C-alpha positions in Angstrom: 19.4 16.4 -15.7 17.4 15.2 -18.7 16.5 11.6 -19.1 14.8 10.3 -22.3 13.1 6.9 -22.5 11.8 5.5 -25.8 9.4 2.6 -25.4 7.8 0.2 -27.9 4.7 0.5 -25.6 4.0 3.4 -23.2 1.3 2.8 -20.6 0.4 6.1 -18.9 -1.3 4.8 -15.8 -4.6 6.4 -16.7 -5.7 6.5 -20.3 -4.9 4.5 -23.4 -1.5 3.0 -24.2 0.7 4.6 -26.8 2.7 2.6 -29.3 6.2 4.0 -29.9 6.1 6.4 -27.0 8.6 8.6 -25.2 9.0 9.9 -21.7 11.3 12.9 -21.0 12.2 13.7 -17.5 13.8 17.0 -16.4 15.1 16.6 -12.9 12.4 15.2 -10.6 9.5 15.9 -13.0 8.1 14.6 -16.2 8.5 17.1 -19.0 6.9 15.1 -21.8 5.0 11.8 -22.2 3.4 10.7 -25.4 4.0 9.6 -29.0 7.7 9.7 -30.0 6.7 11.5 -33.1 5.5 14.5 -30.9 8.4 14.5 -28.5 10.8 17.5 -28.5 14.4 16.8 -29.5 17.0 16.1 -26.9 20.2 16.1 -29.0 22.7 15.8 -26.2 20.8 13.0 -24.4 21.2 9.3 -25.2 17.8 7.7 -25.0 17.2 4.5 -23.1 15.3 2.0 -25.3 12.9 -0.3 -23.5 10.0 -2.6 -24.6 7.4 -1.2 -22.1 7.5 2.0 -19.9 4.9 2.8 -17.3 4.6 4.7 -14.0 6.2 3.3 -11.0 3.9 1.1 -9.0 2.1 2.3 -5.8 1.8 -0.2 -3.0 -0.9 1.4 -0.9 -0.7 -1.1 1.9 2.7 -2.3 3.0 4.7 -2.7 6.3 8.4 -2.1 6.7 9.0 -3.9 10.0 12.2 -6.0 9.5 10.9 -9.3 10.8 12.7 -12.6 10.2 9.6 -14.7 11.1 5.8 -14.4 10.6 5.1 -13.9 14.3 4.5 -10.2 15.0 5.4 -10.7 18.7 9.0 -11.1 17.6 9.2 -7.3 17.5 9.0 -7.2 21.3 12.4 -9.0 21.7 14.3 -7.5 18.8 16.1 -4.2 18.9 14.7 -1.3 16.9 18.1 -0.9 15.2 18.1 -4.5 14.0 14.6 -4.3 12.7 15.3 -0.9 11.0 18.4 -2.2 9.2 16.4 -5.2 7.9 13.4 -3.0 7.0 15.7 -0.7 5.0 16.9 -3.7 3.0 13.3 -4.7 2.4 12.6 -1.2 1.1 15.4 -1.5 -1.4 14.0 -4.9 -2.6 10.6 -3.2 -2.9 12.0 -0.5 -5.1 13.8 -3.1 -7.3 10.4 -4.8 -7.8 9.0 -1.7 -9.4 7.3 0.0 -6.4 8.4 3.7 -6.4 5.8 4.9 -3.8 4.5 3.1 -0.7 1.7 4.0 1.7 3.3 2.4 4.8 0.4 1.6 7.2 2.3 0.6 10.3 6.0 0.0 10.8 9.2 1.9 10.7 8.7 3.6 7.4 8.2 7.1 8.9 11.4 6.6 10.9 13.7 6.0 7.9 11.8 7.8 5.1 14.2 10.8 5.6 17.2 8.4 5.1 15.6 7.3 1.8 14.9 10.9 0.8 18.5 12.0 1.4 19.9 9.0 -0.5 21.5 7.3 2.5 19.5 4.1 1.7 17.5 3.0 -1.3 13.7 2.6 -1.2 10.4 3.9 -2.5 8.9 7.3 -1.6 7.2 6.5 1.7 4.0 8.0 3.0 3.7 6.6 6.4 1.0 6.2 9.1 3.2 5.8 12.1 1.6 3.5 14.7 -1.6 1.6 14.1 -4.5 2.8 16.3 -6.2 -0.1 18.2 -8.5 -0.6 21.1 -7.4 -2.6 24.1 -7.8 -6.3 23.0 -8.0 -5.0 19.4 -6.1 -6.2 16.3 -2.9 -4.2 17.1 -2.8 -5.1 20.8 -0.3 -7.8 21.9 -2.7 -10.1 23.6 -0.2 -12.4 25.3 1.8 -9.7 26.9 1.2 -7.4 29.9 -0.8 -4.4 28.7 1.5 -1.9 30.5 4.4 -3.4 28.6 2.6 -3.2 25.2 1.6 0.4 25.8 5.1 1.5 26.8 7.1 -0.5 24.2 8.8 1.5 21.5 9.0 -1.7 19.4 5.3 -2.5 19.2 3.5 -1.2 16.2 0.1 -0.5 17.9 -1.1 2.6 19.7 -3.7 1.5 22.2 -6.5 4.0 22.7 -9.9 3.7 24.3 -12.6 6.4 24.5 -12.8 9.6 22.5 -10.1 11.6 24.4 -7.6 8.8 24.1 -8.4 8.3 20.4 -7.9 12.1 19.8 -4.5 12.0 21.5 -3.5 8.9 19.5 -4.2 10.6 16.2 -2.3 13.7 17.4 0.7 11.6 18.3 0.9 10.2 14.8 0.5 13.7 13.3 3.4 14.8 15.6 5.6 12.4 13.6 4.2 13.8 10.4 2.1 10.8 9.5 0.6 11.2 6.0 -2.3 8.9 6.8 -3.9 7.5 10.0 -4.3 3.8 10.2 -6.9 2.2 12.5 -8.2 -1.3 13.3 -12.0 -1.2 12.8 -12.3 -5.0 13.2 -10.4 -7.9 14.4 -7.7 -9.4 12.2 -5.8 -12.5 11.2 -2.3 -12.0 12.7 -3.6 -11.1 16.2 -4.1 -13.8 18.7 -7.6 -13.7 20.3 -9.8 -11.2 18.4 -12.3 -12.3 15.8 -11.9 -10.9 12.3 -15.7 -10.2 12.0 -16.1 -8.2 15.2 -16.2 -4.4 15.1 -13.7 -2.9 17.5 -13.7 0.9 17.8 -17.2 2.2 18.7 -19.0 4.5 16.2 -18.3 7.5 18.4 -14.6 6.7 18.6 -14.5 6.2 14.8 -16.1 9.5 14.1 -13.8 11.3 16.5 -10.7 9.8 14.8 -11.9 10.7 11.3 -12.8 14.3 12.3 -9.4 14.8 14.1 -7.5 13.4 11.1 -9.6 15.6 8.8 -8.6 18.8 10.6 -5.1 18.0 9.6 -6.2 17.0 6.0 -5.3 13.3 6.6 -7.3 10.3 5.4 -8.1 7.4 7.7 -7.3 3.9 6.5 -9.5 1.3 8.2 -8.3 -2.3 8.6 -11.5 -4.3 8.6 -12.5 -7.8 7.6 -16.0 -8.2 9.1 -19.1 -6.4 7.7 -20.0 -4.6 10.9 -16.6 -2.9 11.0 -16.7 -2.1 7.2 -20.1 -0.4 7.6 -19.1 1.5 10.7 -15.9 2.7 9.1 -17.7 3.9 6.0 -20.4 5.6 8.0 -17.8 7.4 10.2 -16.1 8.7 7.0 -13.0 6.5 6.8 -11.7 7.1 3.3 -10.1 3.7 2.6 -11.2 0.1 3.5 -8.3 -2.3 3.9 -8.9 -6.1 3.2 -12.7 -5.9 3.4 -13.1 -9.6 3.4 -16.8 -9.8 4.2 -17.9 -7.0 1.9 -21.4 -7.5 0.4 -23.3 -6.0 -2.5 -25.1 -3.4 -0.6 -22.0 -2.1 1.1 -20.0 -2.1 -2.1 -22.7 0.0 -3.7 -22.4 2.4 -0.8 -18.6 2.6 -1.2 -19.0 3.4 -4.9 -21.6 6.1 -4.1 -19.4 7.7 -1.5 -16.1 7.3 -3.3 -14.6 5.1 -0.5 -11.5 3.4 -1.8 -10.9 -0.3 -1.4 -7.4 -1.8 -0.9 -8.0 -5.5 -1.0 -4.5 -6.9 -0.4 -5.0 -10.3 -1.9 -1.2 -10.9 -2.0 -1.0 -11.5 1.7 -4.1 -13.7 1.8 -2.6 -15.9 -0.9 0.8 -16.0 1.0 -0.8 -16.9 4.3 -2.6 -19.9 2.8 0.9 -21.3 1.8 2.5 -20.8 5.2 0.8 -23.3 7.5 4.1 -24.6 8.7 5.5 -21.2 9.7 2.5 -19.2 10.9 1.2 -19.2 14.5 -1.7 -21.7 14.4 -4.3 -19.1 15.2 -3.2 -17.0 12.3 -3.3 -19.8 9.8 -6.8 -20.9 10.9 -8.1 -17.3 10.6 -6.5 -16.9 7.3 -8.3 -20.0 6.0 -11.5 -18.6 7.5 -11.5 -15.3 5.6 -9.8 -16.4 2.3 -12.9 -17.5 0.3 -14.9 -14.5 1.6 -12.1 -12.2 0.6 -11.9 -13.6 -2.9 -15.7 -13.0 -3.3 -15.4 -9.5 -1.8 -12.9 -8.5 -4.5 -15.3 -9.6 -7.2 -18.2 -7.8 -5.6 -16.2 -4.6 -5.4 -15.1 -4.7 -9.0 -18.6 -5.5 -10.3 -20.0 -2.5 -8.3 -17.5 0.0 -9.6 -15.7 0.6 -6.3 -12.4 2.5 -6.7 -9.6 0.1 -6.0 -6.0 0.8 -5.2 -3.3 -1.9 -5.2 -1.9 -2.9 -1.9 -0.1 -6.1 -0.8 0.1 -6.0 3.1 3.6 -7.5 2.8 5.2 -7.9 6.2 6.8 -11.3 5.8 10.5 -11.8 5.0 11.3 -12.8 1.4 8.2 -11.2 -0.1 9.5 -7.7 -0.7 10.0 -7.1 -4.4 7.2 -9.4 -5.4 4.6 -6.6 -4.9 3.6 -6.6 -8.6 1.9 -10.0 -8.2 -1.1 -8.0 -6.8 -1.7 -6.7 -10.3 -2.3 -10.3 -11.4 -4.6 -10.9 -8.5 -6.7 -7.9 -9.4 -7.1 -9.3 -12.9 -8.0 -12.7 -11.6 -10.8 -11.0 -9.6 -12.3 -9.4 -12.8 -10.3 -6.3 -13.7 -8.9 -5.8 -17.2 -5.2 -5.4 -17.6 -5.5 -1.7 -18.0 -7.8 -1.4 -15.0 -5.4 -3.4 -12.8 -2.5 -1.2 -13.9 -4.5 2.0 -13.1 -5.3 0.6 -9.7 -1.6 0.0 -9.2 -0.4 3.4 -10.3 -2.8 6.3 -10.8 -5.2 5.2 -8.0 -2.5 5.0 -5.4 -2.2 8.7 -4.6 -6.0 8.8 -4.1 -5.5 6.9 -0.9 -3.7 9.9 0.6 -6.3 12.6 -0.3 -4.9 16.1 0.3 -1.5 14.6 1.2 -1.2 13.0 -2.3 1.7 13.9 -4.6 1.3 14.4 -8.3 2.3 10.8 -9.0 1.2 7.5 -10.5 0.8 8.8 -14.1 3.1 9.5 -17.0 2.0 13.1 -17.4 3.7 16.4 -17.7 4.3 18.0 -14.3 4.0 14.6 -12.5 6.8 13.0 -10.4 9.4 11.4 -12.6 8.8 7.8 -11.3 9.0 5.4 -14.2 9.6 1.7 -14.6 10.4 -0.5 -17.6 9.3 -4.1 -18.2 10.6 -6.8 -20.5 7.1 -8.1 -21.1 3.8 -6.7 -22.3 1.4 -6.6 -19.3 -1.6 -6.0 -21.5 -1.1 -9.5 -23.0 0.6 -11.5 -20.3 0.2 -11.0 -16.6 2.3 -14.0 -15.6 5.5 -12.2 -15.0 4.0 -9.8 -12.5 5.7 -10.3 -9.1 9.1 -11.3 -10.6 11.4 -8.4 -9.9 13.8 -9.5 -12.6 11.2 -8.7 -15.2 11.3 -5.0 -14.1 14.4 -4.0 -16.0 14.7 -0.3 -15.1 13.5 1.9 -12.2 13.7 5.7 -12.2 12.6 7.5 -9.0 12.4 11.3 -8.9 14.2 11.2 -12.3 17.1 9.3 -10.9 17.9 5.8 -12.3 17.8 3.4 -9.4 17.9 0.1 -11.4 
């Protein structure tokens, strides 16, 4: 099936915008993208006319969990079926917000990705991590519950592993589910009860073992880390992406730029948590306040030092799915130009998957036919980002979804 889109402004994801541009999709692939004057004729196809066309957004850090509250422990007394049904609805809202691809770094994404792929439910292309690797007492441990219960629960999102042999098996268990990326907790976090966000968790030896094991299967390792000790340890071990990175400093940002380590800052969730004092567990709100200003500064440091940045939101809270595009505005607030923020939210997304990356995130011949249309010019006005109603059209794999 041929689809033709004519846009007053075409933003390719990487490269300069084109006024009066055209995208032609043949089946699941882009066959042409460029000036309308250069586009081949499609006499039997009625063109869709839009103000702005661009690649579908990549959310490189999202969770499809199906929670109705902000307390992660609620997963332990909710059935998997109930959470999966809600998570599928959240995936549909995410797609309607303009996200056509998601690196799902802990949740049920791997479990229902096939249902999205066969058209049973609507959602973005999902590249999932499976369970989140964590030490005992780490960020993805359920601190208030019996450890044996946490380790045996099918509903908990963490995979507890201690020592190199245990870490190797944990990686292999995610690979057994065909995880496209391995997610680890290299430091404490905000939504966990007793750990400190600054403290490093996995040892250097464990981190190296995880990265090497993932590398044998050509998988990248995404390292959740707030504190500088964990950031440095993750980079030295070879983790390819740093998630959150709240206490990033100039020296470490320069090292990331030198090594090509990708930063996924997730300002969206930090901003959300600061507005949720009444609904968050007290410990989570207090830790969110603690890291917020450091996180804002870290984003500015990373941008100033030329670190490669990919957009991610860390959405896990009900009611937020579909607002993912707000992260584009947060990237601009931290110092990116509009085009740089769009590139971080499209073309840079696949970079977070390394060898597992699809040809996606750009309007280029031979790339995945994932395209969205906006009713505003994002190069002049970033205010509408995050409002799913301003995303007027969504095509995924050449099929019109909205």
